[in-house]
C-alpha positions in Angstrom: -18.6 15.4 6.3 -15.8 14.1 4.3 -14.1 11.0 2.8 -11.3 8.8 3.9 -9.4 6.1 2.0 -8.7 3.2 4.3 -6.4 0.2 3.7 -8.5 -3.0 4.0 -5.8 -5.2 5.6 -5.4 -3.1 8.8 -8.0 -0.2 8.7 -5.2 2.4 8.5 -6.4 5.6 6.9 -4.0 6.5 4.1 -5.7 9.6 2.6 -8.2 12.3 3.6 -10.3 13.7 0.8 -13.3 15.8 -0.3 -14.2 12.9 -2.6 -12.7 9.7 -4.0 -13.4 6.8 -6.4 -11.9 3.8 -8.1 -13.8 4.4 -11.3 -10.8 3.9 -13.5 -9.5 0.9 -11.6 -7.2 3.0 -9.4 -7.7 5.7 -6.7 -8.6 9.2 -7.9 -9.4 11.7 -5.2 -9.8 15.4 -4.5 -7.7 16.0 -1.4 -8.6 18.3 1.5 -6.8 21.2 -0.2 -8.9 20.7 -3.4 -6.2 19.2 -5.5 -7.0 16.1 -7.7 -4.6 13.3 -7.1 -4.3 10.0 -9.0 -2.7 7.0 -7.2 -2.3 4.2 -9.7 -0.9 1.7 -7.1 -4.0 2.1 -4.8 -6.8 -0.1 -6.0 -10.2 -1.3 -4.7 -8.6 -4.7 -3.9 -6.4 -3.1 -1.3 -8.2 0.0 -0.2 -11.8 1.3 0.3 -13.4 4.7 0.2 -15.5 5.6 3.3 -17.7 8.6 2.9 -19.5 10.8 5.5 -16.7 10.8 8.0 -15.9 13.6 10.4 -12.2 14.2 10.4 -10.2 14.3 13.6 -9.1 17.8 14.7 -5.5 17.1 13.6 -4.8 14.2 11.3 -2.1 12.7 9.2 -2.0 9.8 6.8 -0.9 6.4 8.1 -1.1 7.6 11.7 -4.8 6.7 12.4 -7.2 3.8 12.1 -10.9 4.1 11.5 -13.1 1.2 12.6 -16.9 1.3 13.0 -16.9 5.0 13.3 -14.1 5.1 15.9 -10.7 6.8 15.4 -7.6 5.5 17.0 -4.1 6.9 17.0 -1.2 4.6 16.0 1.0 5.8 18.8 4.0 3.7 17.8 3.9 5.0 14.2 3.6 8.6 15.4 6.4 8.2 17.9 8.7 6.6 15.2 7.9 9.4 12.7 8.5 12.2 15.2 11.8 10.5 16.3 12.9 10.5 12.7 12.0 14.1 12.3 13.9 15.0 15.5 17.0 13.2 14.3 16.8 15.0 10.9 16.5 18.4 12.6 19.5 17.6 14.9 21.6 16.3 12.0 20.9 19.0 9.5 20.0 22.1 11.6 16.8 22.3 9.6 13.9 23.6 11.7 10.9 23.5 9.3 10.3 19.7 9.7 8.2 19.9 12.9 6.8 17.0 14.9 3.4 15.7 13.7 0.5 16.3 16.1 -2.6 14.1 16.0 -5.7 15.1 17.9 -9.0 13.3 17.8 
């Protein structure tokens, strides 16, 4: 089981973590890769930490909601992000910025 950080206003999951807290008044978390990150603009008034969550198979910040134990893909956000990535690839010839895949 793991931890997510969810925006209170719309239940969008912004971060995926091994652990997280607001002990210093802002978000501090250990991400899924084991790196400690400090997010001074993310506070307990706007976000919440949800522990003991099973991550989706493929996930990405700001592309999913988590409500009452249920995940949902934000299909419009995903489509817009992938359209932007495609346009970037076409304009620059860069191939490393692949489309995001989400799988529950």
